[in-house]
C-alpha positions in Angstrom: 0.0 0.0 0.0 1.4 3.4 -1.0 -0.7 5.7 1.1 -3.1 5.7 4.0 -6.1 8.0 4.2 -7.7 8.0 7.6 -11.3 9.3 7.8 -12.0 11.6 10.7 -15.7 12.2 10.0 -15.7 13.8 6.6 -16.3 14.0 2.9 -13.3 13.9 0.6 -12.1 12.9 -2.9 -9.0 10.8 -3.8 -7.5 10.9 -7.2 -4.5 8.8 -8.5 -2.5 10.1 -11.4 0.2 8.9 -13.7 -0.3 5.1 -13.3 -0.7 5.5 -9.6 2.5 7.5 -9.0 0.8 10.6 -7.6 -2.1 10.5 -5.1 -4.1 13.6 -4.4 -6.7 14.1 -1.6 -9.1 17.0 -1.5 -11.3 17.5 1.6 -14.8 18.9 1.1 -16.0 18.6 4.8 -14.4 17.6 8.1 -10.9 16.3 8.6 -8.7 13.7 6.9 -5.3 12.3 8.0 -3.1 11.6 4.9 0.1 9.6 5.4 2.6 7.5 3.4 2.6 3.8 3.6 0.3 1.5 5.5 -1.8 2.1 8.6 0.5 0.5 11.2 2.9 3.0 12.9 5.5 1.5 15.3 5.9 4.5 17.6 3.5 6.2 20.0 1.2 9.1 19.1 0.1 10.2 15.7 1.5 8.7 12.5 3.7 11.0 10.4 1.7 12.7 7.7 -0.6 15.7 7.6 -4.2 16.5 8.7 -6.3 18.2 6.1 -9.5 20.2 6.7 -12.3 21.6 4.5 -11.0 23.0 1.1 -7.5 21.7 1.7 -5.6 19.4 -0.7 -2.4 17.4 -0.5 -0.5 15.3 -3.0 1.9 12.4 -2.4 4.7 12.3 -5.0 7.4 9.6 -4.6 6.4 8.9 -1.0 6.5 12.6 0.0 3.3 14.3 1.0 2.9 18.0 0.3 0.0 20.4 1.0 -1.1 22.1 -2.2 -1.2 25.9 -2.2 -3.6 25.9 -5.1 -6.5 23.5 -4.8 -7.3 21.8 -8.2 -10.8 22.9 -8.8 -11.2 20.2 -11.5 -10.7 17.4 -8.9 -14.5 17.2 -8.3 -15.5 17.5 -12.0 -16.8 13.9 -11.9 -19.4 15.1 -9.4 -20.1 18.6 -10.6 -19.8 18.1 -14.3 -17.8 21.3 -14.5 -14.2 21.7 -15.7 -12.5 25.1 -15.4 -9.4 26.2 -17.2 -7.8 29.6 -16.7 -4.7 30.1 -18.8 -4.0 26.3 -18.3 -1.2 24.7 -20.3 -2.4 22.3 -23.1 -0.9 19.2 -21.4 -2.9 19.9 -18.2 -6.1 20.5 -20.3 -5.6 17.2 -22.1 -4.9 15.3 -18.9 -8.1 16.7 -17.3 -10.2 15.9 -20.3 -8.9 12.3 -20.4 -9.6 11.8 -16.8 -13.1 13.5 -16.9 -14.3 11.8 -20.2 -12.5 8.5 -19.7 -11.2 8.6 -23.2 -7.6 8.3 -24.5 -6.4 11.6 -25.9 -3.0 11.9 -27.6 -1.3 15.2 -27.8 0.9 15.2 -30.9 4.5 16.3 -30.3 4.0 19.1 -32.9 1.7 20.9 -30.5 3.6 23.6 -28.6 3.9 23.0 -24.8 3.3 26.7 -24.1 -0.2 26.8 -25.6 -2.8 27.9 -23.0 -6.5 27.5 -22.8 -9.2 29.4 -20.9 -12.8 28.0 -20.7 -15.5 26.8 -18.3 -17.0 23.5 -19.5 -20.3 22.5 -18.0 -21.7 19.1 -18.8 -20.7 19.3 -22.4 -20.0 16.4 -24.7 -16.3 15.8 -25.3 -16.7 16.4 -29.1 -18.0 20.0 -28.4 -15.1 20.7 -26.0 -12.6 19.5 -28.6 -14.3 21.7 -31.2 -13.9 24.7 -29.0 -10.2 23.7 -28.3 -9.7 23.4 -32.1 -11.3 26.8 -32.9 -9.6 28.7 -30.0 -6.1 27.3 -30.4 -6.1 26.4 -34.1 -5.6 22.7 -33.5 -6.6 19.7 -35.5 -8.8 17.0 -33.9 -8.9 13.5 -35.4 -10.3 10.2 -34.2 -8.6 6.8 -34.5 -10.5 3.9 -33.2 -11.5 5.0 -29.7 -8.6 7.5 -29.3 -8.6 11.2 -29.9 -5.5 12.8 -31.5 -4.8 16.5 -31.1 -2.3 18.0 -33.5 -1.1 21.4 -34.8 -2.9 22.5 -37.9 -0.3 22.8 -40.7 
């Protein structure tokens, strides 16, 4: 087990990214104890880790837990149906769309990393979101089997 999340009377969301390498916890209500490893702690007192309260988020990367200064508002998109992007880099946008719509989206290497996108997406079909992305950023959207490919328009 990579992480332990101890419920202290609460409502929270857990998201695992990059093939389970990063684990994020966002607390909506109450308190949560977030620590690396399994539940058993050999010493006395509280396990090492951090306690999160309402509207706080932490992410574990490579076994280290860090409190996030900026809460990822899209972490609850599965529940709210809303995705918000404010000058967000294209790679982040694609990652969020993949996660939200449960579709494989490939960002072609010819798409510049520095491209940024601003939009609020509320319960839209993926195809209409991709059309907006295409129009705003001048990108080409193509479909191959069940995958979406985003490339730079030539």
